[in-house]
KEKOL-631546 format. One record per residue: residue number from 1; residue in one letter; chain; x negated, y negated, z negated of N, C-alpha, C, O in turn. Coordinates in Angstrom, 2 decimals. Layout:
NODE  seq  type  mol   n_east  n_north     n_up  ca_east  ca_north    ca_up   c_east  c_north     c_up   o_east  o_north     o_up
NODE  NUM     a    A        X        Y        Z        X         Y        Z        X        Y        Z        X        Y        Z
...
This chain:
NODE  seq  type  mol   n_east  n_north     n_up  ca_east  ca_north    ca_up   c_east  c_north     c_up   o_east  o_north     o_up
NODE    1     m    A   -75.24   -97.93  -122.53   -76.40    -98.80  -122.61   -77.26   -98.69  -121.35   -77.77   -99.69  -120.84
NODE    2     k    A   -77.41   -97.44  -120.85   -78.21    -97.24  -119.64   -77.59   -97.96  -118.46   -78.30   -98.55  -117.65
NODE    3     s    A   -76.26   -97.91  -118.35   -75.61    -98.57  -117.21   -75.78  -100.09  -117.29   -75.89  -100.75  -116.26
NODE    4     l    A   -75.81  -100.64  -118.49   -76.03   -102.06  -118.65   -77.44  -102.45  -118.21   -77.63  -103.46  -117.54
NODE    5     l    A   -78.43  -101.65  -118.59   -79.81   -101.91  -118.17   -79.97  -101.75  -116.66   -80.64  -102.55  -116.02
NODE    6     l    A   -79.34  -100.72  -116.11   -79.41   -100.50  -114.67   -78.75  -101.66  -113.92   -79.28  -102.14  -112.91
NODE    7     g    A   -77.61  -102.12  -114.43   -76.93   -103.26  -113.80   -77.78  -104.52  -113.86   -77.84  -105.27  -112.88
NODE    8     g    A   -78.42  -104.76  -115.00   -79.30   -105.92  -115.13   -80.48  -105.85  -114.18   -80.86  -106.86  -113.58
NODE    9     a    A   -81.07  -104.67  -114.05   -82.20   -104.50  -113.14   -81.79  -104.75  -111.70   -82.54  -105.33  -110.93
NODE   10     m    A   -80.59  -104.31  -111.33   -80.11   -104.51  -109.96   -79.87  -106.00  -109.68   -80.15  -106.48  -108.58
NODE   11     i    A   -79.36  -106.72  -110.67   -79.12   -108.15  -110.49   -80.45  -108.90  -110.32   -80.56  -109.78  -109.46
NODE   12     v    A   -81.44  -108.54  -111.12   -82.76   -109.18  -111.01   -83.38  -108.88  -109.65   -83.94  -109.77  -109.02
NODE   13     a    A   -83.29  -107.63  -109.18   -83.85   -107.26  -107.88   -83.15  -108.00  -106.75   -83.82  -108.48  -105.83
NODE   14     a    A   -81.85  -108.11  -106.81   -81.10   -108.81  -105.76   -81.45  -110.31  -105.78   -81.58  -110.92  -104.72
NODE   15     g    A   -81.58  -110.88  -106.95   -81.93   -112.30  -107.05   -83.31  -112.59  -106.53   -83.53  -113.62  -105.90
NODE   16     t    A   -84.25  -111.69  -106.79   -85.62   -111.86  -106.31   -85.69  -111.81  -104.80   -86.38  -112.61  -104.18
NODE   17     s    A   -84.97  -110.87  -104.19   -85.00   -110.76  -102.73   -84.27  -111.93  -102.08   -84.63  -112.33  -100.97
NODE   18     a    A   -83.26  -112.47  -102.74   -82.54   -113.60  -102.17   -83.40  -114.87  -102.16   -83.27  -115.70  -101.26
NODE   19     v    A   -84.27  -115.01  -103.15   -85.15   -116.17  -103.20   -86.13  -116.15  -102.04   -86.44  -117.20  -101.47
NODE   20     a    A   -86.63  -114.97  -101.68   -87.62   -114.85  -100.62   -86.99  -114.87   -99.23   -87.71  -115.01   -98.24
NODE   21     d    A   -85.68  -114.74   -99.14   -84.99   -114.69   -97.85   -85.21  -115.96   -97.06   -85.10  -117.06   -97.60
NODE   22     g    A   -85.51  -115.82   -95.79   -85.64   -116.97   -94.93   -87.00  -117.62   -94.93   -87.18  -118.64   -94.27
NODE   23     n    A   -87.97  -117.07   -95.64   -89.32   -117.63   -95.66   -90.23  -116.85   -94.72   -90.01  -115.67   -94.45
NODE   24     f    A   -91.25  -117.53   -94.23   -92.20   -116.92   -93.30   -93.62  -117.22   -93.77   -93.89  -118.29   -94.32
NODE   25     w    A   -94.53  -116.26   -93.56   -95.94   -116.43   -93.90   -96.77  -116.09   -92.67   -96.38  -115.25   -91.86
NODE   26     v    A   -97.91  -116.76   -92.54   -98.88   -116.44   -91.49   -99.99  -115.63   -92.18  -100.56  -116.08   -93.18
NODE   27     v    A  -100.29  -114.44   -91.64  -101.32   -113.59   -92.23  -102.35  -113.22   -91.18  -102.03  -113.08   -90.00
NODE   28     g    A  -103.59  -113.05   -91.62  -104.66   -112.56   -90.77  -104.77  -111.05   -90.96  -104.93  -110.58   -92.08
NODE   29     n    A  -104.68  -110.30   -89.88  -104.68   -108.85   -89.94  -105.94  -108.31   -89.25  -106.09  -108.46   -88.04
NODE   30     h    A  -106.83  -107.69   -90.04  -108.05   -107.12   -89.46  -107.76  -105.96   -88.51  -108.47  -105.79   -87.53
NODE   31     a    A  -106.72  -105.18   -88.78  -106.42   -104.01   -87.95  -106.07  -104.40   -86.52  -106.44  -103.71   -85.58
NODE   32     t    A  -105.35  -105.51   -86.36  -104.94   -105.94   -85.02  -105.77  -107.10   -84.49  -105.64  -107.47   -83.32
NODE   33     s    A  -106.63  -107.67   -85.34  -107.43   -108.85   -84.99  -106.56  -110.01   -84.53  -106.93  -110.77   -83.64
NODE   34     k    A  -105.38  -110.14   -85.16  -104.45   -111.21   -84.82  -103.94  -111.88   -86.08  -104.05  -111.34   -87.19
NODE   35     c    A  -103.38  -113.04   -85.90  -102.63   -113.70   -86.96  -101.15  -113.40   -86.69  -100.64  -113.67   -85.60
NODE   36     e    A  -100.49  -112.85   -87.68   -99.11   -112.45   -87.51   -98.22  -113.26   -88.43   -98.66  -113.78   -89.45
NODE   37     i    A   -96.95  -113.36   -88.05   -95.96   -114.03   -88.88   -95.10  -112.93   -89.50   -94.53  -112.10   -88.79
NODE   38     v    A   -95.01  -112.95   -90.83   -94.25   -111.94   -91.55   -93.18  -112.61   -92.40   -93.25  -113.82   -92.65
NODE   39     t    A   -92.20  -111.83   -92.83   -91.08   -112.38   -93.60   -91.12  -111.99   -95.06   -90.17  -112.25   -95.79
NODE   40     s    A   -92.21  -111.38   -95.50   -92.35   -111.06   -96.92   -93.70  -111.57   -97.41   -94.66  -111.65   -96.66
NODE   41     n    A   -93.74  -111.92   -98.68   -94.95   -112.47   -99.27   -96.08  -111.45   -99.15   -95.96  -110.36   -99.71
NODE   42     p    A   -97.15  -111.77   -98.43   -98.20   -110.78   -98.19   -99.07  -110.52   -99.41   -99.27  -111.39  -100.26
NODE   43     v    A   -99.58  -109.30   -99.47  -100.56   -108.93  -100.49  -101.92  -109.04   -99.83  -102.23  -108.29   -98.90
NODE   44     i    A  -102.74  -109.97  -100.30  -104.05   -110.20   -99.71  -104.99  -109.14  -100.28  -105.31  -109.15  -101.47
NODE   45     n    A  -105.42  -108.22   -99.41  -106.25   -107.11   -99.89  -107.53  -106.96   -99.07  -108.16  -105.90   -99.12
NODE   46     g    A  -107.91  -107.98   -98.33  -109.14   -107.93   -97.54  -110.40  -107.69   -98.35  -111.25  -106.91   -97.93
NODE   47     p    A  -110.55  -108.34   -99.53  -111.78   -108.15  -100.31  -111.98  -106.72  -100.79  -113.11  -106.34  -101.13
NODE   48     v    A  -110.93  -105.91  -100.83  -111.06   -104.53  -101.31  -110.90  -103.52  -100.18  -110.62  -102.35  -100.43
NODE   49     g    A  -111.08  -103.96   -98.95  -111.05   -103.05   -97.82  -109.72  -102.96   -97.11  -109.54  -102.08   -96.26
NODE   50     g    A  -108.78  -103.84   -97.42  -107.48   -103.81   -96.76  -107.48  -104.56   -95.44  -108.49  -105.13   -95.04
NODE   51     n    A  -106.33  -104.54   -94.77  -106.21   -105.18   -93.47  -105.87  -106.67   -93.54  -106.31  -107.44   -92.70
NODE   52     i    A  -105.09  -107.08   -94.54  -104.67   -108.48   -94.64  -105.74  -109.26   -95.37  -105.99  -109.02   -96.55
NODE   53     w    A  -106.38  -110.21   -94.68  -107.49   -110.93   -95.29  -107.17  -112.37   -95.63  -107.95  -113.01   -96.34
NODE   54     f    A  -106.05  -112.92   -95.16  -105.60   -114.23   -95.64  -104.10  -114.35   -95.40  -103.54  -113.66   -94.54
NODE   55     g    A  -103.47  -115.22   -96.16  -102.06   -115.50   -95.99  -101.82  -116.98   -96.20  -102.46  -117.59   -97.06
NODE   56     d    A  -100.91  -117.57   -95.45  -100.61   -118.98   -95.55   -99.09  -119.15   -95.52   -98.42  -118.60   -94.64
NODE   57     g    A   -98.56  -119.89   -96.44   -97.12   -120.10   -96.47   -96.63  -120.19   -97.89   -97.45  -120.26   -98.81
NODE   58     p    A   -95.38  -120.18   -98.11   -94.28   -119.86   -97.20   -93.84  -121.07   -96.37   -94.02  -122.23   -96.76
NODE   59     y    A   -93.25  -120.75   -95.25   -92.65   -121.74   -94.36   -91.16  -121.47   -94.28   -90.74  -120.31   -94.32
NODE   60     k    A   -90.37  -122.52   -94.17   -88.90   -122.38   -94.19   -88.33  -121.90   -92.86   -87.23  -121.36   -92.83
NODE   61     s    A   -89.06  -122.10   -91.77   -88.53   -121.68   -90.47   -89.63  -120.99   -89.66   -90.82  -121.16   -89.91
NODE   62     l    A   -89.19  -120.21   -88.69   -90.13   -119.53   -87.81   -90.93  -120.54   -86.99   -92.12  -120.34   -86.74
NODE   63     d    A   -90.27  -121.61   -86.57   -90.98   -122.65   -85.80   -92.09  -123.28   -86.62   -93.18  -123.55   -86.10
NODE   64     d    A   -91.83  -123.53   -87.92   -92.88   -124.08   -88.79   -94.05  -123.12   -88.91   -95.21  -123.55   -88.89
NODE   65     a    A   -93.77  -121.82   -89.03   -94.83   -120.82   -89.15   -95.63  -120.73   -87.85   -96.85  -120.59   -87.89
NODE   66     k    A   -94.96  -120.82   -86.70   -95.66   -120.80   -85.41   -96.57  -122.02   -85.26   -97.69  -121.92   -84.77
NODE   67     l    A   -96.07  -123.17   -85.70   -96.89   -124.38   -85.64   -98.11  -124.24   -86.55   -99.22  -124.61   -86.17
NODE   68     a    A   -97.90  -123.72   -87.73   -99.03   -123.52   -88.66  -100.04  -122.55   -88.08  -101.25  -122.78   -88.17
NODE   69     r    A   -99.56  -121.46   -87.48  -100.47   -120.47   -86.87  -101.33  -121.13   -85.79  -102.50  -120.81   -85.65
NODE   70     s    A  -100.75  -122.05   -85.04  -101.51   -122.69   -83.96  -102.57  -123.65   -84.49  -103.48  -124.01   -83.75
NODE   71     t    A  -102.47  -124.06   -85.75  -103.45   -124.99   -86.31  -104.52  -124.30   -87.15  -105.47  -124.95   -87.58
NODE   72     i    A  -104.38  -123.00   -87.40  -105.37   -122.27   -88.21  -106.52  -121.86   -87.30  -106.33  -121.13   -86.34
NODE   73     s    A  -107.71  -122.34   -87.61  -108.86   -122.17   -86.71  -109.29  -120.72   -86.53  -109.85  -120.39   -85.48
NODE   74     v    A  -109.06  -119.85   -87.49  -109.50   -118.46   -87.36  -108.51  -117.60   -86.57  -108.80  -116.44   -86.27
NODE   75     c    A  -107.36  -118.16   -86.24  -106.36   -117.40   -85.47  -106.70  -117.48   -83.99  -106.92  -118.57   -83.46
NODE   76     p    A  -106.73  -116.33   -83.30  -106.97   -116.38   -81.86  -105.80  -117.06   -81.15  -104.65  -116.90   -81.55
NODE   77     k    A  -106.11  -117.79   -80.12  -105.07   -118.48   -79.37  -104.24  -117.44   -78.61  -104.76  -116.43   -78.14
NODE   78     e    A  -102.94  -117.71   -78.51  -102.04   -116.81   -77.78  -102.38  -116.90   -76.30  -102.39  -117.99   -75.72
NODE   79     a    A  -102.65  -115.76   -75.68  -102.97   -115.73   -74.26  -101.68  -115.77   -73.45  -100.71  -115.11   -73.81
NODE   80     p    A  -101.66  -116.52   -72.36  -100.47   -116.53   -71.51  -100.30  -115.17   -70.84  -101.27  -114.44   -70.64
NODE   81     a    A   -99.07  -114.83   -70.48   -98.79   -113.56   -69.81   -99.47  -113.56   -68.44   -99.48  -114.58   -67.75
NODE   82     p    A  -100.04  -112.42   -68.04  -100.68   -112.34   -66.72   -99.66  -112.63   -65.61   -98.48  -112.32   -65.73
NODE   83     a    A  -100.16  -113.22   -64.53   -99.30   -113.54   -63.39   -98.65  -112.28   -62.82   -99.31  -111.25   -62.68
NODE   84     g    A   -97.38  -112.37   -62.50   -96.70   -111.25   -61.89   -95.99  -110.34   -62.90   -95.28  -109.42   -62.49
NODE   85     t    A   -96.16  -110.56   -64.19   -95.52   -109.69   -65.18   -94.11  -110.16   -65.53   -93.34  -109.40   -66.12
NODE   86     a    A   -93.77  -111.40   -65.17   -92.46   -111.92   -65.50   -91.36  -111.19   -64.72   -90.26  -111.00   -65.24
NODE   87     n    A   -91.66  -110.79   -63.50   -90.66   -110.11   -62.67   -90.87  -108.61   -62.62   -90.22  -107.93   -61.82
NODE   88     k    A   -91.74  -108.09   -63.43   -92.05   -106.67   -63.40   -90.79  -105.87   -63.72   -90.08  -106.18   -64.68
NODE   89     g    A   -90.54  -104.86   -62.94   -89.38   -104.01   -63.17   -88.13  -104.45   -62.42   -87.15  -103.71   -62.38
NODE   90     k    A   -88.14  -105.63   -61.82   -87.00   -106.11   -61.05   -87.25  -105.81   -59.58   -88.37  -105.94   -59.09
NODE   91     s    A   -86.20  -105.41   -58.91   -86.36   -105.14   -57.48   -86.14  -106.42   -56.69   -85.37  -107.28   -57.10
NODE   92     s    A   -86.83  -106.54   -55.55   -86.72   -107.75   -54.74   -85.66  -107.61   -53.72   -85.43  -108.53   -52.94
């Protein structure tokens, strides 16, 4: 009986993770002061002192999540890389 229950629990866990596979969320992170794209459904815990204060999604593709992040007004804009860093580490 225990093996049957264990097998059922494993099937439910595998099915749950398969449903979430391939989805993306945009979250606001107080610790980093950035909007990040994550691949798991976020737990919004900002009101109780946590780092994640909002979540938006799910999105089916990374490109969709990036587009959404660019339209969220509270997300800081991505800064371009400083000049000269593209060739850093390469010899001339």
